[in-house]
Every structure is written in C-alpha cells, then in structure tokens.
C-alpha positions as CSV (number, residue, x, y, z in Angstrom):
1,M,76.7,33.8,189.4
2,N,75.9,36.0,192.7
3,K,76.8,39.6,190.5
4,V,74.9,39.5,187.1
5,D,72.3,41.8,188.3
6,E,75.3,43.9,189.0
7,L,77.1,43.1,185.1
8,D,73.3,44.2,183.8
9,S,73.6,47.2,185.0
10,V,77.5,48.3,184.0
11,A,76.5,47.1,181.1
12,N,73.7,49.3,180.4
13,C,74.4,51.9,182.4
14,N,78.4,52.5,179.9
15,G,76.6,51.2,176.4
16,C,79.2,48.3,176.4
17,D,78.7,46.0,173.0
18,M,81.0,43.3,174.6
19,I,82.4,42.4,178.3
20,V,84.7,39.4,179.1
21,L,84.9,38.4,181.5
22,T,87.7,35.3,183.3
23,E,87.5,33.5,186.8
24,T,83.4,32.9,186.0
25,W,83.6,30.3,188.0
26,A,80.8,28.6,185.6
27,N,81.7,25.4,184.5
28,E,79.7,22.9,181.6
29,N,76.5,21.4,183.0
30,M,75.3,25.2,183.8
31,D,72.9,26.2,181.8
32,D,72.7,30.1,179.5
33,A,69.9,31.1,181.4
34,T,71.5,31.4,184.8
35,S,73.9,34.4,183.1
36,C,72.5,35.6,181.1
37,I,71.9,39.7,180.9
38,G,69.9,41.8,178.8
39,C,70.2,41.8,175.2
40,F,74.0,39.6,175.0
41,D,74.6,36.2,173.7
42,I,77.1,34.2,175.8
43,V,80.6,32.6,174.6
44,R,81.8,30.9,177.1
45,K,83.9,27.7,178.2
46,G,84.0,26.6,182.6
47,R,86.1,24.1,184.2
48,A,85.9,20.8,183.9
49,G,86.3,18.9,186.9
50,K,87.5,21.6,188.9
51,R,87.2,24.6,191.4
52,G,87.4,28.3,189.8
53,G,87.9,29.5,186.2
54,G,86.0,29.8,183.2
55,V,86.2,32.4,181.1
56,M,83.5,33.9,179.9
57,I,82.6,36.8,176.2
58,Y,78.8,38.4,176.3
59,V,78.3,40.4,173.1
60,K,75.8,42.4,172.9
61,N,73.1,39.9,170.3
62,S,73.4,43.3,166.9
63,L,77.3,42.3,166.1
64,A,77.3,40.5,163.3
65,Y,80.5,37.9,165.4
66,K,81.8,34.6,164.4
67,V,81.8,32.1,167.3
68,L,85.7,30.2,166.3
69,D,84.9,26.9,167.6
70,N,88.1,25.4,166.1
71,L,89.9,27.1,168.2
72,N,87.5,26.6,171.8
73,K,88.5,23.3,171.6
74,S,91.7,23.9,173.1
75,E,92.1,22.3,176.4
76,H,93.1,26.1,177.4
77,E,90.6,27.5,179.1
78,S,89.7,30.4,176.0
79,V,87.4,31.2,174.2
80,W,87.1,33.2,170.4
81,I,85.5,35.6,168.7
82,I,85.5,37.3,165.7
83,F,83.4,40.5,164.6
84,R,83.1,43.1,162.4
85,G,82.1,46.2,163.6
86,K,79.8,48.8,161.2
87,R,82.1,51.1,161.1
88,M,84.9,49.7,160.5
89,P,88.8,52.0,159.0
90,R,89.9,50.4,155.9
91,E,92.8,48.9,156.4
92,V,90.8,46.7,159.2
93,S,88.4,44.4,158.9
94,H,87.8,42.3,161.7
95,I,88.7,42.8,165.0
96,A,89.6,39.2,166.9
97,V,88.2,38.5,170.4
98,C,89.4,36.0,173.2
99,A,88.9,35.1,176.1
100,V,92.0,33.2,178.6
101,Y,92.9,32.2,181.7
102,H,96.7,30.8,183.0
103,P,96.4,28.7,186.0
104,L,99.0,29.3,188.9
105,Q,100.2,26.5,188.2
106,G,99.5,26.5,184.1
107,K,102.1,26.1,182.0
108,S,103.1,29.8,180.6
109,N,105.6,28.2,176.8
110,D,102.0,26.0,176.3
111,L,99.4,28.8,176.8
112,N,102.3,30.5,174.8
113,R,102.3,29.0,172.2
114,Y,98.8,28.2,172.0
115,L,97.7,31.8,171.1
116,S,100.7,32.6,169.1
117,Q,99.3,29.7,167.1
118,C,96.2,30.6,167.4
119,I,96.4,34.5,166.3
120,D,98.1,33.1,163.7
121,T,95.3,30.8,162.2
122,I,93.3,34.4,162.1
123,L,95.4,36.1,160.5
124,S,95.7,33.6,157.1
125,K,91.8,34.0,157.6
126,H,91.5,37.2,158.2
127,P,95.4,39.3,156.7
128,F,93.6,43.1,157.7
129,L,93.0,41.9,161.7
130,W,92.9,44.0,164.3
131,P,95.0,44.5,166.6
132,P,98.0,44.2,163.9
133,N,99.8,41.5,164.3
134,L,102.9,43.0,166.8
135,W,105.4,41.2,166.2
C-alpha cells in the first residue's frame, strides 16, 4: 500500500482503464480506502492468515463490469471480473479478466484445474468471450 500514489500517477499518465496486480500484500482486514486511486473501483482478495500474496483488479468506474462472485469464493488467490467495452468487435461479447497468484508451494495441477473450470463456467454463459477458447 506504500506505492498507491505511484500507481495512481502511472494509471493517469498511461490512461489505464484497468490494472491487475499480484503480490499486493493486502489482507482481508484492510479497508479499500487505504488503496484507492483516482476514479477506479477495487476488486480484491487478500491472503488469509499469511503474509504476502493477494490479488487486486482496479477497474475504471466508468466501465460496465461485473464481479464474478461465484468464481471468487475459491480457496485460490484469484478474482474474476467480466466486462463489455463500449466498442467491441461483433464476434466478441465480453472480456473476462482474472488476477491470480500462484505461491511457490502451491499445487499447479489444482490451480490449472480450477482455472479451466472457471473458463468453462464463463464460456457457458458468454460463448462469444475474448480471449477465445484456445484449447
């Protein structure tokens, strides 16, 4: 949280609409006000009971997005959102964004299975999602 001012400057200088961060060191007890920047909403998941980790997505509050709470209830350090931009190609209806942190001691097979299940869940509701299913 000691880099929030710098992050705000970078976001403004680069015209960012979304910022995805890992290793935020945010925990579940932190107030969103400690990490607010400009005109961004925050979607985050802190690491429970341990130091380090944590993920966060800053979304410009002018974007139409939805937090995918059903996917964010996992034990994995991840947050998912889906949004529809103002100008989208006809073949794309929505864009899914995930911030995910995989600790060194984490089980890769479990994380891969979880991510695949999440993508399948999203694609079943939004078949014209970007990025397209590459598998």
